[in-house]
C-alpha positions as CSV (number, residue, x, y, z in Angstrom):
1,M,233.8,138.1,74.7
2,V,230.8,136.0,73.6
3,N,229.8,135.2,70.0
4,S,226.3,134.9,68.6
5,N,226.3,131.2,69.3
6,G,226.8,131.9,73.0
7,G,230.3,130.4,73.0
8,D,233.3,132.0,74.7
9,H,236.0,132.5,72.1
10,L,238.9,132.5,74.6
11,S,237.6,129.4,76.3
12,V,237.2,127.6,73.0
13,A,240.7,128.7,71.8
14,K,242.3,127.5,75.1
15,A,240.4,124.2,74.9
16,L,241.5,123.6,71.3
17,Y,245.1,124.5,72.2
18,Q,245.0,122.1,75.1
19,L,243.5,119.4,72.9
20,E,246.2,119.9,70.3
21,F,248.7,119.3,73.1
22,Y,247.1,115.9,73.9
23,L,247.0,115.0,70.2
24,Q,250.7,115.7,69.9
25,Q,251.6,113.8,73.1
26,L,249.8,110.8,71.8
27,N,251.4,111.1,68.4
28,L,248.0,110.5,66.7
29,G,248.9,111.9,63.4
30,V,245.9,114.2,63.5
31,T,245.6,117.9,64.4
32,I,242.9,120.1,65.6
33,R,242.7,121.6,62.1
34,D,242.1,118.1,60.7
35,L,239.3,117.4,63.2
36,Y,237.8,120.8,62.7
37,E,237.7,120.3,58.9
38,R,236.1,116.9,59.2
39,A,233.5,118.3,61.6
40,Y,232.6,121.5,59.8
41,R,233.7,121.8,56.2
42,T,230.6,120.1,54.6
43,K,228.2,121.7,57.1
44,R,229.4,125.2,56.6
45,G,230.3,125.0,52.9
46,D,231.4,128.4,51.5
47,R,231.3,129.9,55.0
48,Y,233.9,127.4,56.3
49,D,237.1,129.1,57.7
50,D,239.7,127.4,59.8
51,R,242.5,130.0,59.4
52,W,242.0,131.1,63.0
53,L,243.2,127.7,64.2
54,T,246.7,128.4,62.8
55,V,247.2,131.5,65.0
56,L,246.0,130.1,68.4
57,D,249.5,130.3,69.8
58,E,249.8,134.0,68.9
59,N,247.5,134.8,71.9
60,L,249.5,134.8,75.2
61,E,246.5,133.7,77.3
62,V,246.0,130.7,74.9
63,R,249.7,129.7,75.1
64,E,249.7,130.0,78.9
65,S,246.7,127.7,79.1
66,L,249.0,124.7,79.0
67,S,250.2,125.8,82.5
68,E,246.7,125.7,83.8
69,P,245.3,122.5,85.2
70,F,243.3,120.7,82.5
71,T,242.1,117.2,81.5
72,T,240.5,115.8,78.5
73,Q,237.2,116.0,80.4
74,S,237.6,119.8,81.1
75,V,238.5,120.3,77.4
76,L,235.5,118.4,76.1
77,E,233.2,120.1,78.6
78,V,234.2,123.5,77.2
79,L,233.7,122.4,73.7
80,M,230.3,120.9,74.4
81,R,229.1,123.9,76.4
82,T,230.1,126.3,73.6
83,G,228.3,124.4,70.8
84,H,231.1,122.3,69.4
85,E,229.4,119.0,69.6
86,P,230.3,118.1,66.0
87,L,234.0,118.6,66.8
88,V,233.7,116.4,69.9
89,R,231.9,113.7,67.9
90,T,234.7,113.8,65.3
91,L,237.3,113.5,68.0
92,M,235.5,110.5,69.5
93,R,235.4,108.7,66.2
94,E,239.1,109.3,65.8
95,I,239.8,108.0,69.2
96,R,237.8,104.9,68.5
97,N,239.5,104.4,65.2
98,Q,242.9,104.5,66.9
99,K,241.7,102.4,69.8
100,I,242.8,104.9,72.5
101,G,240.9,105.2,75.8
102,F,240.5,108.3,77.8
103,T,242.5,106.9,80.7
104,H,245.4,106.5,78.3
105,M,245.0,110.1,77.0
106,Y,244.8,111.5,80.6
107,L,247.8,109.7,81.9
108,I,250.0,110.5,78.9
109,G,248.9,114.1,78.8
110,R,249.3,114.8,82.5
111,T,252.6,113.0,82.9
112,S,254.1,114.7,79.9
113,H,252.8,118.1,81.1
114,H,255.0,118.1,84.2
């Protein structure tokens, strides 16, 4: 399933779900929906729609993606490959603002995942 932007919907959904897991583990106080809004609301204007983010966990394959091996790098690679650079830039700004390094994210995420 590929959209007109060439992105794989399922891969993006899994990546966002996995990223949400990291954000929760780090207790950042920010959600995927927050980041998505910051990245796209102004750019998309009236066409902005983030409702699909609230139903990610309704898809069994997306839910099961937490059982697959993943890292912040694999999540970011999927987002970049599928045209979500604005979301990645927004995430990077948030990480800098909260002074969290990727090693910290990786260790907390992976140790909490077991």
